[in-house]
C-alpha positions, 0 to 999 in steps of 0.5 A: 214291365219288360226290361227291353228298351222301347224302340223309337222312331224319329221322323224328320223332313222339311215342310211338306215332305209327307212325314204325316201321311207316312205315319198315317199309312204306318199306323193303318198298316201296324198289324197289332202293334201298339204305337205311341205318337208324339207330334212336334208342330209349329202353331197352336192348332195341331193339324198333323195331330188331328190328321193322325187322330182321324185314323180311327179308334182302333188304329190310333188312340187319342191318348196315345197321340201327344202333341208338343207345340211349344217350339221346336222339339230340338230346343225344348228337350228338358222342358217338354221331351223327356218330361213327355217321354218319362209319362209315357213309359210310366204307363201301365200297358207298355208301348211296342214302339214310340215314334216321334214326328218332329216339325219341318225346322227341327234338328235331329241331333239335339233329340237323339242325343236326349235319348242318353239322358239318365231319366230315360236312357234304360227304358228307351232306344232310337230304333232309327232316324228317318228323313223323309225328302219331297222328291219332286222339289229336290229333283229340282234342285229346291227345299220348297216348292219355289226358289222365291221362298229359299231367297227369302228365308236367305235374307231372314238370316242375319248372317248372310255370309253363311250357306242358307239355313236351309241347306244346312238343316237339310244336310243335318237331317241327311247326316242324322238319318239311318233310312232316307225316304225319297217320297213322291216318286209318283211325280218322276220319271225313272231317270230323275229318281235314279239321278237324285238317288245317286245325289243323295248317296254322295251326301249320307252316311255309309250305311244309311239306307235310301228307299222310294215311296209313293204318297208315304206308302211302304212297307212297316217292316222296312220302317220300323225294327232297324235297330240302329241305337242311333244315340250311341252313334252321335259322334257319326251324326253331327250338325253343321253347327257342331262340325264348325264348332258352334252349338246354337240353333236359333230358330227367330228367323221363322214365326207363326200365327194362327187366324180364326174365321168362324164358320165359312159360308162359301167353301170355294171363296175361301180356298180362292183367298187362300190361293192368292195368299200363299203366292206370298213368298214369306209364307212356307205353309198354311194349314188348318181346319174349316167349318163349312155351313153346307157340309157336316164335314171338317174341311182339312186345308194344307198348303206347301209354298204355292201348291194348295189342297183341301178334303172333307177328313171326317164329320164334327163330333157332337162335342166339338165347337164347329169353327175355322182356324188356320196356322200360317208358317213363314219368315220373320217379316211377314206382314201378318195383319195383311195376310190376316185381312186378305184370308177374312175377305 
């Protein structure tokens, strides 16, 4: 085995910014590099992991995708992340690169700091921290698709005199980043893109690069090979709480639950129910897969705020149980029973 450290890219970003799309494009243009993926999701249905596994065996082998669904990765470093990294590093054939997709609510700082742990520090390094930004939402002064979502999250914060926790999280991700990707620039004018770039330049650390992207498409050489060794520079990458002398990172304001619906007879009726349900401002994200009786393919469903998209991503495998499972992610206090009832119809 090579004595060189295996480079790792950490990809952060708020819900719906386009992290999974970016990673899929990266895998499809990896040019022979063997890349391992660690996917951290809210909820026990690994939607993002399944989307990436669907890239195909030649691009992304299923055994090279590891899903961590036991909570936010930044809060489970000792129990989940470090043991997972050790297992990856102990495989007989070394990887060329490791990519970690964090959940939309993860702080990058504890994760980057874990690369200095003795168990893995001599074998792996942080090639770079990449923050993916929803260009359209940010150009309009939002972190989500509507202001009602942000206000609901403020109300869920037990310490209301503090700044909006989502704004803090956004700034923490920016402050830790070696690269910021403004995604969805196809939805912006040239002037809006320039204004947003200028705004972000005033917030990021000196030396952090800002690049623009449409649908997560960019040259892989711009994404990998930053050689930042970020874990050696944590003094310049502090989170808001660390700068205030606090160390806690509490996700109690965010919850998720899974709804199993079985096989669906009418696709349009299901999507209509989902469209109605996601107008609830306490719902931040809805995602999952549906089995439609009239189709042999799996329907992928993604909703961020009030925006809904769906498409058949691949045929069901013979070994799979055809079923419909949806993950709902929202703020503490959302009415789980009412949401479930509405989705069942």
